[in-house]
N, C-alpha and C positions, 0 to 999 in steps of 0.2 A: 699408790692409793687412788690417784685419779684414773689410772688405767682400769682398775677393778670397777670403779664407779661407771666408767664408760661402757665396759662389757655388760654390766648389769643392766644399764639403760638399753643397750642393743637387744638383750635378751627379753626384756619386758616388752619393748616395742614390737619385736618379732612375734612374740606369743599373742599379743593383742591383735596384730594383723592376721595371723593364721587363724585365730579364733573366729574373726568376722568372715574370712574367706571360706571357711569350711562349713558355716551354718547353712542348713537347707533353706531355699527361698520360700516365700509364703505360698506360692503356687505349688511347689513340691509338697509342703505340708498339707495343703488343702486336698491335693490329689490322694495322698496316703489316707486321710481321714475319710474321703469319699469312697475309696477302695474298700476300707475296712467296714463301712456302713452297708455296702451293697455286695459283700463277698458271698453270701449265701446264694447258691444257684448260678454264680458266674461261670463262664466257660474256663476250662483249664486243660493242661496236658496238650495232646495233639502233636503235630510235627514240630511246632516251635517249643514245646515243653512249657507252656504258659503256667506259672506257679499261682497258687492261692495265697491269700493274705495270711498273716500269722494267726494261728488258732483255727485254721480251716485246712481240710485235707481234700485232695483231688480224688473223687470217686468216679468210677467208670459210668458213663451215661447208659442206662439200660434201654433207652428209647431209640438208640441208633443201631445200625447193623454191625458196627465194629465191636468185637468182643476180644479183649486181650487174653482171656482164658482159652480162646479158640484160635490162638495164633495171630490175632489182629495186631498190627503194628501201628504205632502213633495214634492210638485211639484218643478221642477227646473225652472229657469228663465234666463234671460240675463240682464246684466247691461246696463242701458241706462242713458245718461246724464240728470240730474234732470233739470226741467224747473220750475222756480218760479211760484207759483200759479196764480199770476197776469198776466202771459204771456200766455193767452189763444188765443189771436189773435181776440177775440170778445169783447174787452173792449169797453164800450160805449164811443162814441164821438172820438174814435181814428181810423184813417185810415193809415195803415202800407204801407210804401214804401218798407221796408226791415225789416225782423225779425232777421237779423244778425248784432249786434252792431258793429262788426269789420268792416263791409262793410259800415256802415252809414257815416263814416268820409270821404269816397271816393265818395259818391253819392251827386249829386247836384239836388235838386228838389225845386219846388215852390208849395205853397198851394193856393187853390182857396179862394175867399173872404169868410170871416167868419171863417177861419181856420188859425192856426199858426203852425209852425214846432215844433216837439218835438223829443227828443232822450233820451232813457232810457235803462235799462238793457235788455228789451225785443226787442228792435229795434228802428226804427225811422219812421217818417211819419208826418201826419198832424193831428192836434188836433182841435176840434170845440171850438171856443171861448165861454166862459160862458157869459150868458146874462149880460149886464151892470146893475148895481144897481143904481136906481133912488132914492137917499136919500131925494130928494126935493119934492117927490110926496105928494100933500096936502091931499090925502086920506089915507096916512099911517103915523103912529107915531112909530118910532123905539124905543125899549127898549134897544136893543143891536145890533150892526153891526157885531158881531162875532157869527157865527152859532154854534161853539163849546160851547161858554158861554151860549147861548140860551138854550141848553140842561139842564143846571143847574138852570135856572132862572124861578121862579114862578111869574106870573103877571096876573092881571085881567083887562079885557077890559070892559068898561062901556058904557051905552047908545046904540047907533046904530052901535057899532063896534064889531069886532071879532078878535081873535088872528090869526097871521100868522107866519109861520116858513119857511124860504127858504135859498138859498145860500148867500143871502145878510144880513141875520140876522133874528130878530124877533121883534114883537111889535103888535100893534093894527091897523086894517084898517076898513074903513067905509063899512058897509054892503050895497051892491047895491040894 
């Protein structure tokens, strides 16, 4: 029993010592905070492969004579804030009022008929309403009302019907 107690004491003391030895110094924490504050426009890339801070991407500097697209090796760049791939400003059915999510909470706007307001990590604006699903259409028989499930379903349409897949689901519809 005393041996177990002794081992537990050793483990606790060892964990405590390791925890204090592995913590970043105040200088290191301040350097990281400073680097993150001033990352926009900082030099990156080059021969040393200098990285950008988290949330920033290294973009080729168009103001220098080195062009990686023209065979330039070890070109330097500047750090630019990364934009999520979905935030192109050309998303279908979205009309932006602002591309700054911080400003979206302060903006009052209304959307025209057929559109509803949206707000996401790319900004805010008006989004086109999806067409309404008519599950009572006599010319359509739904196998599933879930478009994701439709991708995994195999079905056969018989007679004068053909298969359909859309945002409302899938099934068989009468051929006109």
